[in-house]
N, C-alpha and C positions, 0 to 999 in steps of 0.2 A: 192647785191644778198642776199635774206633772208635766204636761206638754204645753209650753207657753205659745208655741206656734199656732195653737188652735184658737187663740183669742183674737185673731185678726178681725173676724166678723163682728164680734161683740164690741171690740174697740172702735171699729168704724161706725157702729150704730150708737156709740156712747152708752153701752149697756154694762160697763164694768164699774165695780165699786172703787173707792179711792185706792185701796191696797193693790187690787188687781191691775188698775190703770198704771200705778207707779212701777210695778214689776214689768208690765208689758212695754212701757215706754223705755225702760232701761234696756230691754231686749231689742226693741225696735231700732235703737241707735247702732246696733251691730249686725243686724240681719237685713240684707238687701231684699231678699225674697218677700219677707213680711211687709217691708215698706211698700213694695210694688203692689202686693195684695190689698193693703189698706187703701192705697191711692185708688185702685180700681173699684173697690167696694164703696168708697166715699163718692166717687164719680157716679156710680149707679144709684146710690142713695140720693144724691142731689137731683138726678133725673126723676126719681120717684117722688121727690118732694114737690115737683112742679104739678103733680096731679092733685086731685081733691083730697085734702087732709081728712083722715078718718081716725078717730081716737082709738088706739089699740086697746084690746082687752087687758085687764090687769094680769092675766096669766101669761102674756106674751113674753115678758122678760124671763120668767121661770122656764118656759118651754124652749126659748132660744138657748139659755145657758145649759139646759139639759141636753139639747141636741148637739151643741158644738163640742161637748165632751166626747161624743161618739163619732163625729164626722170630721175628718181632716181634709181640707181642700188640698188637691194635688199640687205639688210645686210646679213652677213653669218648666216645660221641657226644653232642654238645651241639647242641640244635636251634637253627638259625639264625633270627634274627628279622629279617624283611624289612619294608620300609615297608608292603607290602601286608598282611602279617599283622598289623602294628600297627594299621592302619586297620580291619581286620576285627574285632580285639579291641575297639577303641573303639566300632564300630557295635554289636557285641554288648552292650557295657556300656550304651550308650544304649537299646537295645531292652529290656534288663532293667529299666531305671528307668522306661520309658515308662508301664507300668500305674499306678505310684505317682504319676507326674506328672499323669496323666489324672484319677485319683481325687481328688488335691488340687485340681485345677482345678474339678472338678464340685462339690466341697464349698464352695469359695469362691463359685461361681456360685449354688448353692442358698441360701447364707447371704445373699448380696446380694439375691437375689430375695425372700426372706422379709422382709428389712428394708424393701424398697420396697413390698411388698404390705401389710405390717402396718398402716400408718395407715388403710387403707381397710377392713381386715378385723378391726380390733380390737373386742373385745367388752367392753372396760373401760368402766366408768361414768365420765363426765367428772367431774373434780374440781371441786366447788362452792366458791366463795369463802365467807368467813365471813358476809358480808351475804346471799348467796343462800341459805345454810343457814337463817338466821333468817327471811327472807321466805318461804321455801318450807316452813317447819315446819308441822306439822299444827295446832299450837295458836297460830299466829301471830295477833296482834291489832293493829289499826291505829287510830291517832288522827290525823285530818287537821285542819290549821288554815290558814285563809286570812289572811295577814298584811297584806292590802291592798297598798299600794304596795311593801312590803318583800318581797313574794313569797308563796310557798306552801310548806308543809312537811308531811310525814307521818312519824310515828314508828311503827315496827313492833316489837313486843316478843314474844319467845317465852320462856315460862317453862321449857320443856324445854331450850332452848339456853342459858338464863340470860343472854341478850343482848338488846340493843335496837339498832335501826338507824334513822337519820334520812335521809330523802330530801327534797331541796329542789328548787324550780322557780322560776327567775327571781328568786332571792333577791339583794337588793342587798348590795354590799360593806359591811363595817363602816367606821365613820368613821376618818379618818386617825389613827394612833396607838392605835387600838382593835382589839379582836378579839372575835368571838363565842365564848362559852364555853358548853359543854353541861354540864348537871347532872342527876344522878339524885336524886330526892327520896324519902325514906323515908316510910312511913305516919305517922311522928311529925313530919314536916315538916323534917327535917334534909337539907341539900344536900351532895352529894359530887360533886367535879369528875369529869366524864366525858370530858374532852378539849376541845381547841380546834378550831374549824371553819376550814378554808381559805377564802380569799376567792374562792369559785367560785359562780357563779349556780346551776348544776345539779350536784348531787353526791349520792352515797350513802355514808354514813359509819357505821361500827360504833362505838357508844359504848364507852368504857372502863368496866370495872367490872361487878359483878353486877347484873343487871336483873330477876331473877325476882321479888323482893319489893318493887320500886320502885312507888311510888304515882303518880309523875308524872315527866316529863322537862321540864326548863326550858332556856331560852336567855337569856343575859344579855350585855350589852356590857361588856367588861372592858379594862383597859389591856393593851398588847402584852405577851405572856408569860403572861397569865391571872392569876387570883387564887385563893387558897385557899378563900375563901368569896365568895358573890355580893356585889358592891359596889353593885348597883342592882337594882331590881325586874326580874323576867324580862320580856322583850319577847314571849315566847311560853311558855305552860305547857301541856303535853300531859297531860291527866288520864287515866292508864292504867286507872283504875277504871271508866271509861266506854268503854274500848276495845271495838271490835266485831270 
């Protein structure tokens, strides 16, 4: 037989002789289409076998073999992919993603807009510095001293904040090798260092330590680096018991 593809039906019905079967099975190993056809035909034959068996006439084999030499089952149709269809699929894919891309772009735009608008629309209360909290406290008390040629200074104390702040105006710098040191004086007259003052004419400085129970704030001239206890009399002593 010249076209071995035409033997699928006979092979599925076991209607080939030994030589034909050997030739077809050799072909079947390399032909995916014929394997698919044989599988479909065998499945159909199995369904037919479930019906009432009827002995075929003796001429069936000859008529089948005669018919399959003239009828070739059509091969399975495989849709052809052309450049135009590929482009159409790509356009469809892009259209499918378009709503998601638009939504993402809108989300980014809204987020950026909120970030740009936020500074002008913020309802948050500005964060106050420690010095501003003391000066703005309801129980803030002030003591002002005019130090003459050395400048002027004001101490503000808030018992609620438990802190004190010193503000200076036109204060002269400490002598070379010296530094101004701040002190908190207890009601018993004991001094506790409250930090060193920078050499700046105008400054606002929060004193170190607890100031709620302090009776006074003092300034002394000390060697660079400061002292554990005053080494000289205060050049200024702010009496907090007379604070207004």
